[in-house]
MARDO-311805 format. One record per residue (C-alpha): residue in three letters; x, y, z. Coordinates in steps of 0.05 Angstrom, whole numbers, plus 5000, padded with zeros to 4 digits. Layout:
N
alaXYZ
...
# end
This chain:
87
met574137828753
lys577537418709
ile584437728677
thr585937548605
ser592637778572
glu589838228506
thr595638758512
arg596739068452
tyr605139418455
val607939878409
ser614339868430
glu620239348430
asp624039658492
ser621839218545
leu621939808606
val616540078555
ser611839428534
his614038898588
pro617239168648
ser619638548691
his616838928758
tyr609538958729
lys609838218722
ser607137688774
glu609737088790
asp603436768753
asp605137138689
ile599637548697
glu601538308670
cys599338868722
ile596739288658
asp591438598646
ala589438638729
ile588939338728
arg583539258657
ala580038618697
met579239098766
leu576839768730
gly572339488678
his571339898605
asp569940618633
gly575240638684
phe580640258650
ile579640728591
ala580741338648
phe586141028671
cys589840948600
arg588041768586
gly590441888660
ser596741578641
thr597841778570
phe597542558595
lys602442418658
tyr607842188607
val605742688565
trp606143278614
arg614442978637
leu615942858565
leu622043228575
gly623143208652
lys624842608668
asn628842108645
asp628941928576
pro624042428538
val623541778480
gln621341298537
asn616741838563
ala614141948489
gln613641168484
lys609641058546
ala604541508537
gln603241148460
gln603440588495
phe597840738545
leu594241088481
ser594940398449
phe592140108503
ala586540628506
ile584140488431
ala584239728446
glu579539798498
leu574840258454
glu576239838401
lys572639268433
gln566339718448
lys565139748371
lys565438928361
# end
């Protein structure tokens, strides 16, 4: 399993795009490890579930804008993965 950094980020907010607690000591982003582990279809499913989770809790937990940005981020991950399939 090869882990590459192909991640597209939609926000400059580090809590949305690059939370330090989701990066390994080897500078690997958790999202990239998840992509490598799950493969194309599994990664799309993961992104769909994560998008739904953040939309579901949009007004109920923490900052609603940040929840919307996180949902947007996971949707962006899914779009990027789907675009790779077109090539």
